[in-house]
Each structure stands twice: as C-alpha cells, then as structure tokens.
C-alpha positions in Angstrom: 24.8 15.5 10.2 21.9 16.4 8.1 18.3 15.4 9.2 16.3 13.3 6.9 12.7 14.4 6.3 9.9 12.0 7.2 7.8 11.0 4.4 4.2 11.5 4.8 1.9 9.1 3.1 -1.5 10.4 1.5 -4.9 8.5 2.5 -6.6 6.6 -0.8 -9.4 8.9 -0.2 -7.7 12.1 -0.5 -5.9 11.1 -3.7 -9.5 10.2 -5.0 -10.7 13.7 -4.2 -7.4 15.4 -5.5 -8.3 13.7 -8.8 -11.8 14.7 -8.9 -10.6 18.1 -8.7 -8.0 17.8 -11.4 -5.2 18.7 -9.3 -3.2 15.3 -10.0 -3.1 13.6 -13.5 -3.1 9.8 -13.6 0.6 9.9 -14.3 1.2 11.5 -11.4 -1.1 9.5 -9.1 0.6 6.5 -10.6 4.0 7.8 -9.7 3.1 8.3 -6.3 1.4 4.7 -6.0 5.1 3.4 -7.3 7.0 5.2 -4.8 4.7 4.2 -1.9 3.2 7.6 -0.9 -0.3 6.2 -0.7 -1.4 4.7 2.3 -2.4 1.1 1.4 -4.8 0.8 4.2 -8.8 1.5 3.9 -10.4 0.7 6.8 -13.7 1.2 5.3 -13.6 -1.8 2.9 -12.5 -4.4 5.5 -9.5 -7.0 5.9 -8.1 -9.0 3.3 -7.7 -12.3 4.7 -7.1 -16.1 4.0 -8.8 -18.8 6.4 -6.2 -21.1 8.3 -6.7 -24.8 8.7 -8.4 -24.4 11.9 -11.1 -21.8 10.7 -9.5 -18.5 11.9 -8.2 -15.5 9.8 -4.7 -14.5 9.0 -3.6 -11.5 6.9 -0.6 -11.7 4.4 2.1 -9.1 4.8 5.0 -8.4 3.0 8.0 -6.3 4.8 11.5 -5.1 4.1 13.2 -6.0 7.3 16.1 -3.7 7.6 14.9 -0.9 5.2 15.1 2.4 7.1 11.7 4.0 7.5 12.7 6.9 5.5 14.7 5.1 2.9 13.0 5.0 -0.6 12.1 1.7 -2.1 14.3 0.4 -5.1 12.2 -0.4 -8.4 12.9 -4.1 -8.0 11.4 -3.6 -4.4 8.5 -1.7 -6.1 7.9 -4.6 -8.4 8.0 -7.2 -5.8 5.4 -5.1 -3.6 3.2 -4.9 -6.7 3.5 -8.6 -7.4 2.5 -9.4 -3.9 -0.8 -7.0 -3.9 -1.9 -9.0 -7.0 -1.4 -12.3 -5.3 -3.4 -11.1 -2.1 -6.1 -9.9 -4.5 -6.3 -13.3 -6.2 -6.1 -15.5 -3.0 -7.6 -13.5 -0.1 -11.2 -12.5 0.7 -12.6 -9.2 2.4 -14.4 -9.3 5.5 -15.7 -6.4 7.7 -14.8 -6.1 11.4 
C-alpha cells in the first residue's frame, strides 16, 4: 500500500512575501489558489459573518463531505468554491473579535 502525502497549505501572508521577492509569478499564485494550496483564513482581518434573525452572527461555509483530506478538488469543485467565495464577499460583513 502506498502512502498519500499530506498537502501543506501556505498562508496568505507567506504568499505575499514570496510574490514581493519575485519567487512566484502571478500565474503560479493563481495555480496555487485554484488547487487550494493557500490557506483561506486570515485571522488578522476578522470573520466574515451574516446576522441572524435574533441578532447573533453566523459564518457561511461550504464543505465537500466525503472528499478525503488528501484528495485534490476537481475543476468543478474549484469553480463552485470560487463562486461561493464571491457570494460570501457580497453578502457578509467583517467583524473583528
């Protein structure tokens, strides 16, 4: 049985550093984003939330239940994820904890 290597994600901050140093091109960065190699969470900017009917906050999320941790996304999964992120940007506000 062969071992599956764990995919390590890069932080957005590290990606910006590598781009500033010209280690990565815009095309390489986009490829990393498309294949979900970049961590999407940025704790410094806050949480993207929607307000519920009782005044509390909820965070919209999308997950692919049943997709293995080390299984790469298909192109349609990446498209859905990108469209979902556009909707999150449109309908949420950022709150800092």
